[in-house]
N, C-alpha and C positions, 0 to 999 in steps of 0.2 A: 453551860450546856445549851445548845440550841433546841428549840421546840418548834412544833408546826401546828398552825390553825388551818382548818379546812373551811372555806367560805362557800356557802350555798347562796349564790347571788345571780339571779337571772340576768340582770343588766350589768354588762361589763364590756369594755372596748372590744371591737370597734362600734358596738352600739353606743348611742349618745343619749343626751337628755339629762335632766337633773339627777335622776336616780343612779347614774353611773359613777359619779365622782366620789361618793362616800366609800364604796367598795374599792375603788381605784386608790384612794388615799390610804386605806388600810394596807394594801399590798405594797405601796410605795414606802411607807414609814415604819411599819411593824418590824421589818428585818433589823433595823438599827437598835431595836430593843430585845433582840434575841429570838424573834418569832418569824420563821419562814412561813410562806403561804401557798396553799393549794386552793384554786378556785374552780368550782363546778358552775358553769354558766351556760347561757343560751348560745345558739349558733351565730355565726357572723352576720347573717342576713335576717335575723328573727325579730326585727323591730323596724318601724317605719322611719326612724331617725338613726343615722350613722355618722361617725366622725373617725375616719381611719387614722387621723393624726394622733389620736389618743393612744394608739398601740405603742407608740414610742415611749410613753410614760410608764408602761408596764415593765417592771424590773425583769431582767433576763432570767433571774433565778426563780421566778414565779412559775409554779406548775399550774397550767391551765387545761382543764378538761371540759370540752365543749359538748353540749347536748343539744343538737339541732332539732327544730320543729317541736311538735307536741302542744302548741298553744293555738287558740282560735285565731289570734292575730297573725301568727306566722303562716297559718294556712291561708288566711285572706291575702297576705302579702304575696304569697306564691301565685295566687290566682290573678292579682291585678298588677303586681310589680310594686316594689317599695319606692316611695318618693317622699319629699318633704312637705307635701300638701295633700289635702283630701277634702271631701265633702262631709260636713259635720253631720248631716242628717243620716247618711248611710252608716257612719261609725256609731252614732248614738243608738240607732236601731239594732246594730249587732251587739252593742254592749248591753242593751236592755234584754235581748234574748239570752245572752250569757248569764245575766243575773238570775234568770229562771232556771236554767238547765245545768250550769257549771258552778259547783260549789267547792271552795269558797270564791273562785274566780276563774277567768278563762284560761289561766295558766296551769290549771290542775293537772292536765295531761303531761305538760312539761315537767312539773314537779315530781310526778310519779316516776318518770324516766330518770330524772336527775337524782332521785332518792336511790335508785339502783346503782348508779355510777358512784355516788358519794359513799354508799355503804361498802361497795367493793373496794374503793380506795382506802377506807378506814380499816377494813379487814386485812389489807395488805401490810398494815403497820406503819408506825412513824407519825401518826396524827394524834395530837394531844388534846385538842379542843375543836368542837364543831361550832361554827357561827352561821346562822341563817339571817338574811336581811330581807326586809319587805318594804314596799310591794315587790312581787305578789305575795299575798298572805299564805298561799298554798305552799310556799317554800318552807314556812314554819311547820306546817303539818308534816311535810316530808322529813324535816329535821327531828321532829318529835318521835317519829317512828324509828329513825336511826339511833337517837339517843336511848330509847327504851330497849332496843335490841342489842346495842353495843356497850351501854354503860358509860359512854364518853361524855365528859362535861359539855354542856350546850349553852350557848348564848343566843337569845332571840333579840335581834336588833330591829327596831321599828323606825324606819325613816318617816313613816306616817302611821297614824292610828289604823286599826283594822278597817279596811276599805268598806266592807259590806255593812258596817254599823255606823261609821262616821261620815263617809263621803257619798254614799249612795243609799237610797231607801230600799231595803229588801222588799221584793214584790208581795210577800205574804207574811203572816205571823209565823208560819212554819219556817220560812227561810230565815227570819230574824232569830228564831230560837236556835236554829242550826248554827248560824254565825256566832251567836253568843257562846254556844257550847264549844265550838272550835277555838274561839279566842281564849276561853277559860282554860281549855286543855293546854294551850301553848304557854300562857302566862304562869299557870300553876306548875307545869312540868319543867320549864326551863330553869337552869341553875342561875342564870343572870338574865335580866330583861333590861335592854337599853332603849332609850327614846331620844329622838332628835330634837324634841321640843320640851321645854320646861312645863308647858301646860299639860301635855300628855303624861309626863312624869308625875305631876301633882295628882292627876286623875287616878293613876294606878295606885299611888300611895294612899289615896282616900278610900280605896276599896278594901284593902286588907293590910294589916300590919306585917304579915309574913311576906307579902308581895313587895311592900315598900322596902323591906330590909334587903331584898335581892334585886332591887331596881337601881338604875343609874341614868343620869342625864348626860348624853354625849352629843353636843350640837353638830350640825353638818359642817360648819366652818368653811374655810377657804384656803387657797394657796396664794400668797402675795404675787402680784403680777405687775412689775414695774414697766413703764413705757419703753418701747424699743427705741434705739437711737434715731431711726428714720421716721418715727411716728410723730405727727404734728396735729395740732388742732385745726379747725376750719374757721378762720377769722371772718369769712364772708357769710357764714350761715349760723343761725341759731338751731342747734341740733337737738332734737328730742329722740330718745331711744328707749326701746324695750327689747330685752333679749330673753329668749326662753320660748316655751311652747305656747302657741296661739291656737289652741283647740278647745272648743266648748268653754271659752272664757268671755263672759258677758261684758267685762269692762274693756275689752278690745274695742267694742263698738262705742263705749263711753269716750274713750280716748279719741277715736276718729271724729266723733260728733263735737267734742270739745275743741279740737283743732279747727274744724269747720266754723264753729261759732267765733273763735278768735279771729280767723281770717275775715269773717263777715264784718267784724268791728274794725279791723285794721287791714284793709285790702293791700296796703303796701308791703305787708309782711309776707305775701306770697313769694316774693323774690328772696326772702331771707330764711324762712322757716323750712326745715327739712325733718321728716319723721321717718325713722328707721325701725321697722318691726322685724327683727331678725330671729328666725327660728321656724320650726315646722308649724304650718298654719292651715286653718280651714279656708277654703276658697271663698266662702261667703264674706269674709272680712275684706278681701281684695275687691269683691264686687261692691261692698258698701263704700269703700274708699272712692271708687270710681263714681258712684251715685252722688256722693257728697262733693264732687268736684276737686278731689285731692290728687288727681293724676299729676305726676311730676313732683309732688310734695311728699306723699306717703310712699315708701318703698318696702316691698316684701321680698327680701333676698332669699327667703327660705332658710334651711339649716346652713349654718356656717361653722367653721372649725371653732373649737373652744378658744384658741388664741385670737381668732378674728373677733369673736364675741367680746372678749375682754378688751381688745383694742377699741371696739365700738363703744363700750361703756366709758372708757377713759376720754374719748373724744366728745362725749355728750355734754350739752349744757343743762339738760334735765333728763334724769332717768326715771322711768315710770315703773311702778311696782303694783301688782295686784295678785290676787289668788281667787280660786273659785268661790262663789258666794255660798252662804249657808252655815248654820251653826255647827254642822259636822266638821267644817274646815277650821274650827277655832284652834285645833291643836297643830295646825300646819304653819311652819316657818319656811317660806320659800328659800331654797338653797342659794339662789342668785342674790338674795339680799346681802349676804356677807361679801360677795364679790362687788356688788354696787357700792357698799361702804368702803371697801378697799380702794376703789377707783378714786375716791375723794370728790366725786361729782354730786351736785344737788339731787336729792331723791324726793319725788312726789308719789306718795303711796295711797292707793284707793283701798282702805282697810277699815274695819270697825275700830272705833276709838280705843276699846279695851283689849284689842288683840295683842298677843305676845310680839308679833312682828312689828306692829305699830309702835310698841314701846321701844324697840331697837331703833326704828327710824327716828323717833323723836329724840332719843338719847344722842343720836348722831347729828341732830340739827336739821333733819328733813321735815317735810310737811306731810301730815296725815289728813286725808280728805275722805268724805263718805263715799263708799262704793256706789256707782251708778249716777253720781251727781255731775252731769256734764257742765253745768253752770259753774260750780266751784272749781272744777278742774280747769275750765277755760280761763277763769279769772286768775288762778294761780300760775298758769302758763303765761298769761299776758304779763303778769307782774315780773316773772323771770325774764321774759323776752325784752320788756322795756328796760330793765336793769342792764341786760346784755347790750342793748342798742346804745345806751348812754355811757356805759363804763367798760364794755368788753367782757371777756370771759371771767366767770366767778373764780376766785382763788381755790386752790386745792384744800379740801377739808376732810382729811382722813382721821377718824377718831383714834386717839392713842390707845384706848381700852380694847380696840379690835384685836390687838396682838394675842390676847388670850384665846381667840377663836382660830388661830392658825392651825392647820392640820398637823403640823409636826408636834405641837403641844397636845392636841387631842389624841394622836396616836400613842403618845406616852401614857396618857390616862387609860386608854384601852389596853395597852400592854400590861399595866398594873392590875387591871381586872383579870386578865388572862393568867397572870402570874398567881393571883390569889386562888383561882380555880384549880391550879395544878400544884398547890402547896406553898406558893410564895406569900407575900404580904402586899396589901394595897397601900 
């Protein structure tokens, strides 16, 4: 007998960015395990990053209910026009204002509207489980209301920990108290709590035995992406690449400065080294590259399709990884890390040594360097560059253990959890 899960997921194609692929993988692979999918998501233009090519990956049998507008970001995009680049100062200021006035986040208006649509669809019948995924955290609050009124089993899926407690500092003690109360309501009310990182899972388990018993760790994972027949490396250049969002990321500047320092020591490398920073970005980084004399070396193509991003990873001689700094980000494992490892290319990660993502990088044979240390990064890049110059491209090194993180396997694990909620067994 087939069953249906309703996903409350703001980020869904054609929106793009790291948050899209988890929900997309659910709808792609759950049907093979007997679970059809309905998605209540944002409108097609409600984020500053889009990738229309991802729509082709949504199965034709997926029921998609779009709820346009309703967030502070979507309102801002309609005023200025959405693009793949922005000024960091303007965005940071808007985000700071939203921390004061919009709880738990600037998507609260969208989540209230999505709650109405999702509740109406559940009332129409045929939905067996509700799954909300965050960010935004407000999606969980909407799901909590639906679960309480309908009695439907509910899964709260955390791609990241609660934003207002982990990633940003609440502006007052009152705001912090409200965030903690909202998070507690979600975790205590949900029938199952899933986390994308082991660190977050362990933190939940340390808080309450009851919560630990209904929690699970489901990594972001990846989809294998072999090279296309016409795809080739670039034997004339040593290619350094970063793929992903370049907004409010301090170590983007660290990378630019490290490349500048490397070229200062080895001026002949200007003909050889190329740096690709592919993804939505803050214009300040492009300005910084120009000031450092990296014109013609550092390239900012802006958002590229997911397929082009994967191809760029495979062509790289060094892939750079970082995440926002601060102890609140200790639970975050960047989704792109699994794709980096799948590419088999060398990874240089600017991460705290005891970080969960750092452990995965080391396990795969990559280098972990202190965040913000331009000197160590410059030396590591120089070592890789000189090895390339003397011996050519490093051999492919895709770790065998990575198979356990393929999304087909992870979907099977999720399906087992859903089966258990509806009377099956895990």
